[in-house]
C-alpha positions as CSV (number, residue, x, y, z in Angstrom):
1,M,29.7,44.4,223.5
2,H,27.2,47.0,221.8
3,S,23.3,46.9,222.1
4,N,20.8,45.8,219.8
5,I,18.4,47.6,221.8
6,D,17.1,50.5,219.7
7,T,17.0,53.6,221.8
8,T,15.7,56.1,218.7
9,F,12.4,56.7,219.9
10,L,13.7,57.4,223.4
11,N,16.0,59.8,222.1
12,R,13.5,61.5,220.0
13,C,11.5,61.8,223.0
14,I,14.4,63.2,225.2
15,L,15.0,65.7,222.6
16,A,11.3,67.0,222.4
17,L,11.2,66.9,226.1
18,E,14.4,69.2,226.4
19,K,13.0,71.6,223.3
20,A,9.5,71.9,225.2
21,N,11.2,72.6,228.6
22,T,13.4,75.2,227.1
23,I,10.5,77.0,225.2
24,L,8.2,76.6,228.3
25,G,10.5,79.2,230.0
26,Q,9.8,81.9,227.2
27,Y,6.2,82.1,228.3
28,S,4.2,83.6,231.1
29,T,1.6,81.1,232.9
30,D,-1.1,83.3,231.6
31,D,0.0,82.4,228.1
32,I,-2.0,79.6,226.0
33,E,1.9,78.7,224.8
34,Y,2.8,77.9,228.4
35,D,-0.2,75.4,228.7
36,I,0.7,74.0,225.4
37,Y,4.3,73.2,226.1
38,R,3.6,72.5,229.8
39,S,1.4,69.4,228.2
40,A,3.9,68.5,225.9
41,I,6.5,68.2,228.9
42,I,3.8,66.0,230.7
43,K,3.3,63.7,227.9
44,E,6.9,63.4,227.3
45,F,7.8,62.9,230.5
46,E,5.3,59.9,230.9
47,I,6.5,58.4,227.8
48,I,10.1,58.6,228.6
49,L,9.3,57.0,231.9
50,E,7.5,54.1,230.0
51,Q,10.5,53.8,227.4
52,S,13.1,53.7,230.1
53,G,11.7,51.2,232.0
54,K,10.7,48.9,228.7
55,L,14.5,49.4,227.2
56,L,16.3,48.6,230.5
57,K,14.2,45.6,231.2
58,K,15.8,44.3,227.9
59,A,19.3,45.4,229.1
60,I,18.9,43.6,232.2
61,K,17.4,40.2,230.8
62,P,21.0,38.7,230.4
63,Y,21.5,38.9,234.2
64,F,18.6,36.5,234.7
65,H,17.9,32.8,234.3
66,S,14.7,33.2,232.0
67,S,13.0,36.2,230.3
68,K,9.6,35.1,232.5
69,A,11.5,36.3,235.4
70,V,12.2,39.6,234.2
71,D,8.9,40.1,232.6
72,R,7.7,39.7,236.2
73,L,9.2,42.8,237.6
74,Y,7.8,45.8,238.3
75,F,8.9,49.1,237.2
76,K,11.0,49.8,240.4
77,D,12.2,46.6,240.6
78,I,13.6,46.8,236.8
79,F,15.9,50.0,238.0
80,R,16.8,48.2,241.1
81,E,18.1,45.3,239.3
82,A,20.1,47.6,236.9
83,G,21.5,49.2,240.1
84,T,22.4,45.7,241.3
85,H,24.1,45.1,238.1
86,G,26.0,48.2,237.8
87,L,23.9,50.0,235.0
88,L,22.7,52.8,237.2
89,D,24.1,54.0,240.5
90,I,22.0,54.2,243.8
91,D,21.2,57.9,243.4
92,E,20.0,57.4,240.0
93,V,17.7,54.3,241.0
94,E,16.3,56.4,243.9
95,R,15.6,59.1,241.3
96,W,13.9,57.1,238.8
97,C,11.8,55.3,241.6
98,E,10.9,59.0,242.7
99,Y,10.0,60.1,239.0
100,R,7.7,57.0,238.9
101,D,6.1,58.0,242.3
102,N,5.4,61.4,241.1
103,R,3.8,59.9,237.7
104,N,1.7,57.6,240.1
105,H,0.3,60.3,242.5
106,T,-0.3,62.8,240.0
107,S,-1.4,60.9,236.8
108,H,-5.0,61.2,237.4
109,D,-4.6,65.0,237.7
110,Y,-3.5,66.7,234.3
111,G,-3.8,69.9,235.7
112,E,-1.9,72.3,238.2
113,D,-0.8,69.5,240.6
114,L,0.6,67.4,238.0
115,A,2.5,70.4,236.4
116,N,3.8,71.7,239.9
117,N,5.0,68.3,240.7
118,T,6.6,67.2,237.4
119,L,8.2,70.3,235.9
120,P,10.8,70.9,239.0
121,L,12.0,67.6,238.1
122,M,12.6,68.1,234.2
123,K,16.5,69.1,234.7
124,Q,17.5,66.2,236.5
125,F,15.2,64.0,234.7
126,I,16.5,65.1,231.3
127,I,20.1,64.4,232.4
128,D,18.9,60.9,233.8
129,A,17.1,59.9,230.8
130,K,20.2,60.9,228.3
131,K,22.4,58.9,230.6
132,L,20.2,56.0,230.7
133,S,19.8,56.0,226.9
134,N,23.8,56.0,226.8
135,I,23.8,53.3,229.2
136,V,21.6,50.9,227.1
137,D,23.4,52.0,223.7
138,N,27.1,51.6,225.0
139,R,26.9,48.9,227.9
140,C,24.3,46.3,227.2
């Protein structure tokens, strides 16, 4: 069964994140371009987190007795339910929860702490985001 869940925006954000992450490596931390691309990475990271939760929530609705039951779920619960129903494996669920924790602990600080905590996650985060998008497109 193919999804009627539109992942176009999520996929565009993933591409933007991937490109910004690649370009960031071309600049020194002293360059203004570094700051620009670092900011773009943080923005896309946050958008992808939110979009992933929203899309996955739609994907797990068939497993619940009502839409209201799904709407009551918090971010981490959405991902745990996706794991329970075989959409994600346990390692992926744990990483998505860690991504959310990273955002929650650093979202008040858009400076060095946020960048230092978020940038090292990007390689795996991009892989996970692409896989989640494919899962929503192909399995739901």
